[in-house]
N, C-alpha and C positions, 0 to 999 in steps of 0.2 A: 197244641196240645190236647183242646179239649175233643171228645168223643163225641159223634151224631146227635145233635140238638133232637131228633127225633127220637131218642132211644132215652132221653136223659128223665120225661117226664114222669114218676113214681104213676103204674096204673092202682084202681082202688084193690084188686086182689091180691097185688105185691106188696100189701102193708105189713111188716111183719114186728114184731114183739121188741121193744131194744134188747140187745144183745143175740135175738135170735141170730144174726148173720155173720155173727164173730166167728164163728169154725170158719166160715167161706172166706173173710178176711185173713184170719191166720195162716189157712192153706194156700192163697194166694201170695203172703207175706213171706214161706217158707218158701215157694216157687222161686220168686225175686231173688232170695239170698243163694238160692242155687245157680240162678243163672247169673250173679256178681259171682259167684266164685266160678263160673264156667268160664265168663273174658277171663279172669286173671290165670286161669290155669289155659285155655288159649294163648294169652299174650307169651305164656312162658314156655308152649309146644312151640310158637312161631320165633322164639328169641334163643330156643336150643335149635331150631332147623330138624324138629323130630316130625313136623306134619306129614314128611311123605316117607316115613319110616314103615307104614303100614301101606302095601298096596293095592289093595283089594278092600272092596265097599259090602261085609257081609252083616247086616243090618242085626241075624237072628244067630247065626255060628259063631261069629266078630265076638257075640260077648265073652268068651274064654279067649284067656291067652297062650300061648303056646305053653306045652304043661308038660315036654321032655326034651332032649338033647335035639332029638328028631327035628322036632315040629320047630324048635329055634332055626335049627339050619336050614331050615326050607324056608323060612321068615325070609333067616340072611341072604338069601341065593335071590331070592324076588328082588331085595333091595340094591344087590350090587347089580344089577339090570338096569336101575336107574341111571339117566343122566347126572343127579345130583350124590349118587355114589361116585361115578368117574370122574367129576370134575371136582367137587369139593371133599367128600370123605373116603378116594379110595386108600385103601391100604388101612383102613379101620377095623378094630378088632369086634370081637361075636361080646364080649362085655360089652363094648363102647356103643354098638346097636343095640344091646336090651336096653341101655339107659336111654337113646332115643326113642324106642320101640314104648316103654313104657310110659314116656310121659304124651304122646301119642294116643296108647291105647287108654289112659285115664282119661284124655279127654274125650275119647268118644265113650265110654263107658259111661261118663257122667252127665253126659249126653242123653245118652238114653237112662239115667236114672231119673233126669229130670223129665222126661216124657210121660216114664212111670208115674213122679209124682205130681203131675198136675192132672195126666188121664183117668185113670183110677178115681181119685177125690170127684172129677168133674163129673164123672157116670156116675157116679156113687149118688151125687146130692143131687143133680139131674134125675137120675130116675124115683129118688124118696120125697121127690117136689119140694125141695129146700132150697131151688135156685129161684127168685126172681123171673118173670118173664123178659121182664126190661135184661137181664143177665145172658140170659143164654147165649143170643146171638155174640155178644162179643167176646164172650167163652170160648164158645166152639169157635170163631175167628181165629181166638189165640192158640188153638187145640190145632190148626190147620196151618198158623205161622209155624208151626212147632214142626210139622211135617215135613215144611216147606225149607225153613232153617235144618233140618237134617239132610235131604237131598243137596242144598247149596254147597255143603258143607263138601259132602264128596264131588260135585261140581267143581269146587275151591281145587279140593287137594287132585284131581283128575287133570288141573290145566298144568302139573309142574311133574309129570310121570313122563312127558313124550320130550321135547323140546329146550324146557324149560329147567332149572336145577333150582328153581322154586316155585311157589303158587304164584300166579297173576294176582296183581295187586288189585286191580277190578275187583274180581271175584273174592277176594279175601274183603277188602270192605264191603260189600254188598253182605256177606257172611255175618260181618261185625254189625253191619245195620240192622239186621233183618233181628238177630239176638239183642241188640240193646231198643226196639222198636217192642219187641213183645215184653221187655221187662216195662217198659215206660208205660206201656198198654195196663199190663197185670198191675203196677204201682199204683197208677191211678186209680182203677177200679176197686183195690183194696183200701184206699183213702177215701173214698167216697162211703165206703162202708161204714169207717171208722169216725166217721168227722158228723156225729149228731146234732152237737149243739149247734143253734144260732150264728150266725157271723154277723157283725157290725160292718156295715157297707164301707165300700171302698170305691174311691172315685177309677174309673175303666183306665186311666192314662198308666196305672200301676200295671195291670193286667199287660197290658199292651207294651208296655217297657219289660218286663217280665219275658213274656213269649221272643220281643227281642232276645233276650240274654237267653235265654231256653234255644234259640234256634241257632248263635253265636255257639253255646256251646257243644250242639250236635253235629254241625259246619267244623269244629274244630277237631272232636275226635272222630271225624270221616276224616281229615287232611293229617290226621294222626295213623290213621291207617293206611294212607298211601306212606305214609314215613315208614313204617315198619315192613308195609310189603315192599318198597325198594333200598332197606336197609341204609336210608337216607340219614340217620343219626348217627354214623360211624363216621360221616365228615364235615366237615365246617362246625369241629367242639371248641366254640369261641363264641361269647357271647357279651352284649348285643350285636357285635362287627360276624361278618361272616367272611373271611378269608380278606379281613381288613376295609372292608365296605361293608354299609349297611343294606345293601341292595347287593347278590352277587353278580358279578360280572357274567356268568352264564345263565342266568335267569331266562333269556329269551332264546335260548338255542335253538328249539325244533320248532318245526312248520308242519300245520298250523300251530298258531301260538298256543293255543285251547290244551294242546298235548304237553306245555313245560307243567301244566298244573298236578297232570298224571303221573309223567314218565321222566322227569327233567328232576334231576338227585336235588339240584340245586334251588330251583323252583318249589319246589314240592316243599321242602326245610322251610324256606323263608315264609312260604305259605302259612303253613303250620306255626311258625314264630309268630308270624301277624295277627292271626285269630285268635291263639291264646293270650298272647299282651293285650290286643282289643277286648276279650271278653272279661281278662283281668279288671281293666279299667272301667269295663262298663257296669260289671259287679259292684268295683270300688264305688260308682258314681250312684249307684241304684242304693246302696248302703248309707251313703252321706246325705239323700233326699231323703229314705227312711228315716235317719237319725233329727231333722229336722220337722218332718212332716208328724201328724197325728194318725197313728197307726195303730189298729188292734194287736194288744202283747201277743199274741200268736202268730202275725205276721211280724213283728219284731225278732223274735225268734225266729222264724226261719229265712230274716235277712241278717243275722249275724250266723248262722249255719252258714248259708250260701258263702259269706265274706270268707269264713276261715276253709272253707273246702277249695276255694276258687285263689286262695292264696297257698294252700297246700298244693294244689295240684302245680299253681306256675314253679312256686319251689323244685317239686319232685320234677318237672321237666327242665328246667336249666342245670340242675342237680346232676340228672341223667346223662343231659346232652355233653356237660363239661367232663364227664366222668369217662365218658365213649360207651354209655350203654351197658353198662354190669348190671348181668344179669334180675338179681334182686330187685336193683333200683326202678329199673323198666319196669319188673314187674307191679312195683308198687305204684310207679305213674301212673298202669294201665290201670288199678284201682282205683286211682284218683278222680281217675275220668271219668266213671261208673258214679264215684262218692259225689261231684259235682253235678253230675246228672241228677242224680239224685235229690241233691237240695234244691237244685232249679226245679224239679217237678214238684215236692213240696210246698214251696213256696208258690209258683203258679195256680196248686189247689188251694192252699192257704187264701188267694186270693178270686177264687171261683166262686160265681153268683151260687148261691143257693139252691134255688128253685132246678138250677142244670146239673146237680149231682146225679148223675148215672147211677152211680149204687145205695146213696143215703137212704135209709130204711126211715122210712114214717113216722110217726111218735102216733102212739095208742091213745 
């Protein structure tokens, strides 16, 4: 998760007085909080099958929702021409349509607000010379990723408007992955700004172990995206067995074999379970090792936090499965995934070598 080393060494002209970069850190953390909320809103949009209710992409005009009965009727008529309406929501009322429309509208509006909340301060800080040169490239890259994420969101929606009743699970996972990449990079830079105090040396093995955990968290989230994309959580609602077996009988029914990981409901759910269990086990092992080791206090705190986040997320996942994906619990499970990712990033940053901090201001 570390950013390019070439950008990590502070230049002499980038030296900043203590606290001078704190407004930048506050801005970045605000954007992280908004992205966190966006992931939850996106999850609810998916769970309520609301994502295809707005059939056009209008980045400017689409800021306003329908404001008259005629406008609502026109939007409803567009939706009635979709395959999802004909095969899933046929006969729904206008009031029911308004509910799913508003979830998708809030999802898109919140995305626009994130773009505004990021872009305006970025240009303000840049034009005022408040951004160290070492931060310009990564922060501009985040802005570019934001534009890509918006376009990818429409690319995802478009996949469900023709021959499908839902969006492509591949595009859904790509959309989620870019959102969380933006979140992770933004959080990493903010943490670099805020961590000015010297850190005690920690063996490199701890960094490698934490990177394994971080990779497992990312893979588990991606696998969860495929579960959501295929509605795989609505079947095999027992734990730990699936239809009476540890490995479901239909795991390898598709050819070539790799397709099962992305298109086979039984395999997708099993893989997500396996990754989630492995991730929790690895976090627990890391915590036990940390309990016995001599580690700085702030690293111990981060270990406690990631164990708590992993336990909560595992419990939420099992409960969501056993109760057949109630919307509120499933949304909490999605929020828990971001919380666990956050804890893993914070732990990795606490183990980061100080000389490689991208955003850490030099003391005067």
